[in-house]
C-alpha positions in Angstrom: 50.7 224.6 69.5 48.7 225.8 71.8 48.6 229.4 72.1 48.5 230.0 76.0 51.4 232.0 77.7 53.8 229.8 79.6 53.7 230.5 83.7 56.1 230.1 85.9 55.7 228.2 89.3 58.3 227.7 92.3 57.2 225.1 94.9 59.0 225.4 98.5 59.1 221.9 100.8 60.6 223.2 104.2 61.6 219.3 104.9 63.0 218.1 108.6 66.2 217.8 106.8 66.7 219.2 103.8 65.0 222.5 102.1 63.9 222.5 98.8 62.8 224.8 95.7 61.8 224.2 92.3 61.1 225.8 89.6 58.6 224.9 86.3 57.1 226.3 83.5 54.4 225.2 82.4 51.2 226.1 79.7 48.2 224.8 82.2 46.6 221.4 81.2 49.7 221.1 77.9 52.7 220.6 79.2 55.4 221.3 81.6 59.4 221.6 82.4 61.5 221.7 85.2 63.6 224.7 84.8 65.5 225.1 87.9 66.2 223.5 91.6 68.0 224.4 94.7 68.6 222.4 97.6 69.8 223.0 101.0 70.3 221.1 104.3 68.9 222.8 106.9 68.3 219.8 109.7 65.4 222.0 111.1 64.6 218.8 113.4 68.3 218.7 115.0 68.0 220.0 118.5 63.9 219.7 118.7 62.8 219.9 121.8 59.2 220.2 123.9 59.9 223.7 123.9 59.8 223.7 119.7 62.5 224.4 117.4 66.0 225.5 118.1 66.8 228.7 117.7 70.1 227.5 115.7 67.7 225.5 113.5 65.4 228.5 112.8 68.5 230.4 111.9 69.2 228.3 109.3 65.8 227.8 108.3 65.6 231.3 108.1 68.5 232.2 105.8 67.6 229.4 103.2 64.2 230.9 103.0 65.6 234.1 102.5 67.8 232.9 99.7 65.0 230.9 98.1 62.7 234.1 98.4 65.3 236.2 96.7 65.7 233.5 93.8 62.0 233.3 93.5 62.1 237.3 92.6 64.9 237.5 90.1 63.7 234.5 88.2 60.1 236.6 88.1 58.0 233.5 88.6 54.0 233.8 88.9 53.4 232.0 91.8 55.1 230.4 94.8 53.3 227.7 96.7 55.7 226.9 99.8 54.9 223.9 102.7 56.4 222.5 106.0 56.2 218.9 106.9 57.1 217.3 110.1 59.1 219.3 111.9 57.0 222.3 112.0 54.3 220.4 112.6 55.3 218.6 115.8 57.4 222.0 117.7 55.0 224.0 119.8 56.6 226.7 118.2 55.4 226.0 114.9 53.0 228.4 113.9 54.3 230.9 115.2 57.7 230.0 113.2 55.5 229.8 110.2 54.1 233.7 111.1 57.3 235.2 111.6 58.6 234.4 108.0 55.7 235.9 106.5 56.7 238.9 108.6 60.3 238.9 107.8 60.6 237.3 104.4 56.9 237.4 102.7 56.3 233.5 102.3 53.3 232.4 103.7 54.0 228.6 103.9 51.4 226.0 104.5 52.1 223.5 107.3 50.8 220.2 106.2 48.9 217.5 108.2 50.9 213.8 108.0 47.9 212.7 105.8 48.0 215.5 103.5 51.5 214.9 103.0 50.9 211.3 101.9 48.1 212.8 99.4 50.1 215.2 97.5 53.5 212.3 97.9 50.9 210.2 96.2 49.5 212.5 93.5 53.1 213.2 92.1 53.9 209.2 92.0 50.3 208.8 90.0 51.2 211.1 87.3 54.5 209.3 87.1 54.2 205.5 87.4 50.6 203.7 86.0 49.3 201.7 89.6 46.3 200.8 90.1 46.8 199.3 93.9 49.9 199.0 95.6 51.4 201.1 98.5 53.5 204.9 98.2 56.4 204.9 100.7 58.0 208.4 100.9 60.4 208.8 103.9 61.4 212.4 104.8 64.0 213.2 107.5 61.0 213.7 110.5 58.8 211.1 109.2 57.8 208.1 107.2 54.3 208.0 104.9 52.6 205.2 104.1 49.7 205.7 101.8 47.5 202.8 99.8 46.5 203.2 96.2 42.9 201.7 95.4 41.6 202.3 91.3 44.6 204.0 90.5 43.8 207.1 93.5 44.8 207.6 96.7 42.7 205.9 99.2 44.5 206.3 102.7 47.7 207.4 104.3 49.5 208.0 107.2 52.5 209.7 109.0 55.1 208.1 111.4 57.6 209.9 113.1 60.3 207.5 112.0 62.1 209.3 109.4 65.8 208.9 108.5 67.2 212.1 111.1 64.5 211.9 113.3 65.4 208.1 114.2 69.0 208.7 113.3 69.1 211.1 116.4 67.3 208.5 118.5 69.0 205.4 118.2 72.2 206.0 116.4 74.8 207.3 118.8 77.9 205.9 118.4 80.1 205.4 115.4 80.0 202.6 114.1 76.3 201.4 114.9 76.4 199.3 117.5 74.5 196.0 118.1 72.0 196.8 120.3 71.3 200.4 118.8 70.8 198.3 115.5 68.3 196.3 117.5 66.9 199.4 119.3 66.2 200.9 116.1 64.9 197.4 114.0 62.1 197.5 117.3 61.0 200.6 117.0 60.7 201.0 113.5 58.8 197.3 112.9 56.2 197.9 116.1 55.8 201.4 114.4 54.4 200.2 111.0 52.8 197.1 113.0 50.5 199.3 114.3 48.7 200.4 110.4 45.9 197.6 110.2 45.5 198.1 106.6 49.3 197.6 106.0 48.0 193.8 106.2 45.4 193.9 103.4 47.9 193.1 100.7 46.2 193.9 97.3 49.0 191.8 95.1 50.2 195.7 94.2 53.4 197.3 94.2 55.3 199.4 96.2 57.0 202.9 95.0 59.4 204.4 96.7 60.5 207.7 96.8 62.0 211.0 99.0 65.9 211.4 99.8 66.9 207.8 101.6 65.0 205.8 98.6 66.8 207.8 95.7 69.6 206.9 98.1 69.7 203.8 98.3 68.9 203.7 94.4 72.3 205.4 93.7 74.3 203.6 95.7 73.0 200.4 93.7 73.4 202.3 90.7 76.7 203.1 91.4 77.4 198.9 92.0 76.0 197.5 89.2 76.8 200.4 85.9 72.8 200.9 85.2 72.8 202.6 81.8 70.2 205.2 82.2 70.9 209.0 83.6 67.5 208.9 85.7 66.0 206.8 88.7 62.5 206.9 86.9 60.9 203.5 87.4 64.2 201.9 88.7 63.3 198.6 90.4 65.3 198.6 93.8 65.3 195.1 95.6 65.1 193.8 98.7 68.0 192.6 98.5 70.0 195.2 97.5 68.8 196.9 100.6 69.9 194.2 103.2 73.2 194.3 101.1 73.2 198.3 101.8 72.2 197.9 105.6 74.9 195.1 105.8 77.7 196.9 104.5 76.6 200.6 106.7 76.2 199.1 110.1 80.1 197.9 110.3 81.3 201.6 108.9 82.4 205.1 110.4 80.8 208.0 109.7 84.4 208.8 107.3 83.9 205.4 105.9 80.3 205.9 104.9 80.8 209.5 103.3 83.7 207.8 100.6 80.4 205.3 99.5 79.8 206.2 95.9 76.4 206.9 95.5 75.8 208.3 98.7 76.6 212.4 99.4 78.5 213.2 102.4 75.5 215.5 104.0 73.5 212.2 104.0 75.8 209.4 105.0 74.8 210.0 108.6 71.3 209.6 108.1 71.0 206.5 105.3 71.1 204.1 107.6 68.5 204.2 110.0 65.9 204.7 106.7 67.3 201.9 104.7 66.4 199.8 107.8 63.0 201.5 107.8 62.3 200.2 104.0 63.9 196.9 104.4 61.2 196.0 107.4 58.2 197.8 105.2 59.1 195.5 103.1 59.3 192.3 104.9 56.0 193.2 106.3 55.0 193.1 102.7 56.5 190.5 101.9 57.5 192.2 98.4 60.9 191.6 97.0 61.5 194.9 94.8 59.8 198.6 95.2 60.1 200.6 92.2 61.3 204.4 92.6 59.6 207.4 91.6 61.5 210.2 91.0 58.0 212.8 91.8 56.9 213.0 95.1 55.7 215.8 97.2 56.8 219.1 95.8 54.9 217.5 91.8 52.3 216.8 93.7 51.8 220.3 94.7 52.6 221.7 91.4 50.1 219.0 89.5 47.2 219.8 91.6 47.3 223.2 90.0 48.6 222.0 86.6 45.9 219.8 86.3 42.8 221.7 88.4 40.8 221.4 85.7 39.9 217.6 85.8 38.1 216.3 88.3 40.8 214.7 90.1 44.5 215.9 89.3 46.3 212.9 87.9 46.1 212.1 84.0 44.5 209.3 83.2 46.8 207.7 80.3 50.0 208.5 81.9 52.0 207.1 79.1 50.8 209.2 76.1 50.9 212.5 78.0 54.5 211.6 79.5 55.3 211.4 75.7 53.5 214.4 74.4 55.0 216.4 77.2 58.3 215.6 76.3 57.7 216.3 72.7 56.4 219.6 73.0 59.1 220.5 75.8 61.5 219.8 72.8 58.8 221.8 70.1 58.7 218.9 68.1 57.7 219.3 64.4 53.6 218.2 65.3 52.5 217.2 61.4 55.6 215.4 60.5 55.9 213.3 63.7 52.2 212.5 63.7 52.3 211.8 59.9 55.4 209.3 60.4 53.2 207.6 63.2 50.1 207.4 60.8 52.6 205.2 58.3 54.2 203.7 61.5 50.8 202.4 63.0 49.4 201.0 59.4 52.8 199.4 58.5 52.6 198.1 61.9 49.0 196.6 62.1 49.2 194.9 58.5 52.6 193.7 59.5 50.9 191.8 62.5 51.2 188.0 61.1 54.6 188.4 60.5 56.0 190.0 63.5 53.3 188.6 66.0 53.9 192.1 68.4 50.5 193.3 70.3 49.5 196.7 72.5 52.9 197.0 74.3 55.6 197.2 71.4 53.2 199.6 69.0 53.0 202.1 72.4 56.8 201.6 72.1 56.7 202.0 68.0 54.3 205.3 68.8 56.6 207.3 71.5 59.5 206.7 69.1 57.6 208.0 66.1 56.8 211.1 68.1 60.4 211.6 69.7 62.5 210.7 67.2 63.2 214.2 66.0 63.5 216.1 69.4 67.0 216.4 69.1 66.6 218.8 66.6 66.6 221.3 69.0 69.9 221.2 69.6 70.8 220.7 66.4 70.0 218.9 62.9 73.3 217.1 62.6 73.9 214.2 64.6 69.8 214.7 65.8 68.8 211.1 66.3 71.7 210.9 68.8 70.6 214.2 70.5 66.8 212.6 70.5 68.1 209.5 72.4 70.3 211.6 74.6 66.8 213.4 75.6 64.7 210.6 76.3 67.7 208.8 78.2 68.7 211.8 80.6 65.0 212.8 81.3 63.2 209.3 81.2 59.8 208.3 80.5 56.9 208.7 83.0 54.6 205.7 82.5 57.5 203.2 81.0 60.1 200.9 82.8 63.7 201.1 82.6 63.8 198.6 79.9 61.0 200.4 77.7 62.7 203.4 77.9 66.2 202.1 76.8 64.1 200.6 73.9 62.8 203.5 72.9 65.7 205.8 73.3 67.4 203.0 70.8 64.5 203.5 68.0 64.9 207.1 68.3 68.9 206.4 67.5 68.3 204.3 64.6 65.5 206.2 62.6 67.9 207.4 59.9 70.6 204.7 59.9 73.1 202.0 61.1 72.3 198.7 62.2 70.7 198.5 66.1 72.9 197.3 69.0 71.8 196.7 72.2 75.4 196.8 73.7 74.8 200.2 75.4 72.0 199.4 77.3 72.7 195.7 78.8 71.1 194.4 80.9 68.4 196.0 80.9 68.0 194.8 77.6 69.7 191.9 75.9 69.3 189.1 73.1 65.7 188.4 73.4 64.8 192.1 72.6 67.0 192.1 69.0 64.5 190.8 67.2 62.0 193.3 68.5 64.6 196.3 68.0 65.2 195.3 64.4 61.3 195.4 62.9 60.8 198.0 65.4 62.8 200.0 63.9 62.8 199.1 60.3 59.4 200.0 60.4 60.0 203.6 62.1 62.8 204.2 59.3 60.4 203.2 56.7 57.7 205.6 57.9 60.7 208.2 58.4 61.6 208.4 54.7 58.3 207.3 53.3 57.5 211.5 54.9 61.1 212.4 53.4 59.5 215.5 52.1 58.1 216.6 55.6 54.7 217.2 53.9 52.4 214.3 54.3 52.9 213.2 50.7 52.2 209.6 51.0 48.6 209.5 52.3 48.7 205.2 53.3 50.7 202.7 52.8 49.6 199.5 51.5 51.6 195.9 52.8 51.1 192.7 51.0 53.8 190.0 51.5 54.8 186.4 50.3 57.0 184.0 51.1 59.5 185.6 49.6 59.1 189.7 49.4 57.3 192.7 50.6 54.8 195.0 48.3 54.2 198.3 49.8 51.7 200.4 47.2 52.3 203.8 48.4 48.7 205.6 48.3 49.6 209.5 46.8 48.1 212.4 45.0 51.3 213.0 42.9 54.0 210.4 42.2 56.5 210.5 45.5 59.8 210.7 43.9 61.5 211.7 46.3 60.2 209.4 48.7 60.8 206.4 46.7 64.4 207.0 45.7 65.4 208.3 49.2 63.5 204.9 50.9 65.2 202.8 48.1 68.5 204.1 49.5 68.1 204.1 53.4 65.0 202.1 54.4 64.7 199.1 52.6 67.6 197.1 53.4 67.1 197.3 57.2 63.3 196.3 56.6 64.6 193.6 54.1 66.6 192.0 57.0 64.1 192.5 59.4 61.7 190.5 57.6 63.6 188.5 55.7 62.0 189.1 52.9 62.7 191.7 49.3 61.0 194.6 50.0 59.1 196.1 46.4 57.9 199.9 46.5 55.5 201.3 44.2 53.0 203.5 44.0 49.3 204.3 42.9 50.3 207.8 41.1 52.2 207.9 37.6 55.5 209.1 36.8 54.8 212.6 35.1 56.9 211.3 32.3 55.4 208.5 30.6 57.3 206.8 27.8 56.4 207.5 24.7 54.5 205.3 21.6 
């Protein structure tokens, strides 16, 4: 393990609707983990006039930021990165407000301009979602940021004053919403987005969405569909779902909206406006779905520091680092995991004519091999289930929800049992049954060939006929323990997966030879 002292860093994001503090523990360039977070609705934009932020909003912000500062002090953080966004940058008294915070609380907040806010949100996304070309949408309370990505990098971005709270305060004056208000709201958003010339330059890329409104729309959709994972990372939110949400909220009173599953009560009044903005953008881009990113502005600010030794603060291989970061976070046994991975790779490659899989399937097996034992950090007993749970709750950056579910099942069945897809339907279905069975068989075989956790098996040579598969083990000494454990625990599933009898032998001879 890398012998570098971890540091703890707090990110404070003072938004127009919500103030958030997140705390990360990190070893620079090696691994990081989210440790804690605090969220408080401050409605900083509420009551904003030509004179600036209202005294009531300033009072709410000061109260929250004092608590955030005390939290950081008690957590003994090594650094604080604090920013303010659209409400403060738009306010006539914004600079005075920032100076007062510095003087009275001891926090130095940087006011981000619209393009910089869009940039940091995109950096957060690109470290989570592999993306060559497309657009990133970030809807906050006061503003909407839209960015264009080209060649896997932030290309340009802009900010528009059509955030969920800003639109609600300007156009939603009755409860429930009237047809006239809805029409005026749509016209405002459509006009604002139409004024961005480069939105018309569609590159056949994807749309990635983030921010409180996007997450809320995702949670509402999840509540309707019974989605099996515990994270919204990579969730595909369809235009049809958003249209359904808009139609639902249009006719409901605030009190009725506050009872909807997946919709937080403190966002029940502003989510409709944000949903309309998302709907219109997808119409203009002619896209049927967007991918949700759980990373955004705060993660972008953190990752700029974390990847400061790179020429650009985005890791080139998002999937690979995501797997390693999760493994390192949960203190995986690197030599054992790497050897299981090596043996799995050797069998996967040699069996290619039988299974017909390629790089996408190998990435699943590779991830599962490195993560299969992370559940041991909770406890050895049922650690295969603990590993599954950690993947299910954390998600895996770079991987789709279907791929994440398959990896979770691979680690779940690396020791025993027959793979069952029921827990993750409809993410995976019967079409994935053979894939899951064969990859599970390879992973389990690799695990038991490394049963002694000492790399006793140097290599494995696989040959086959129409009726059997022979695995010849290359070892310095006769691998008695590995052969015994593999015969009992891995061979039956392997035989079922490849529909052949399995024969195991070793180049190394047993220590005891028959006399004569």
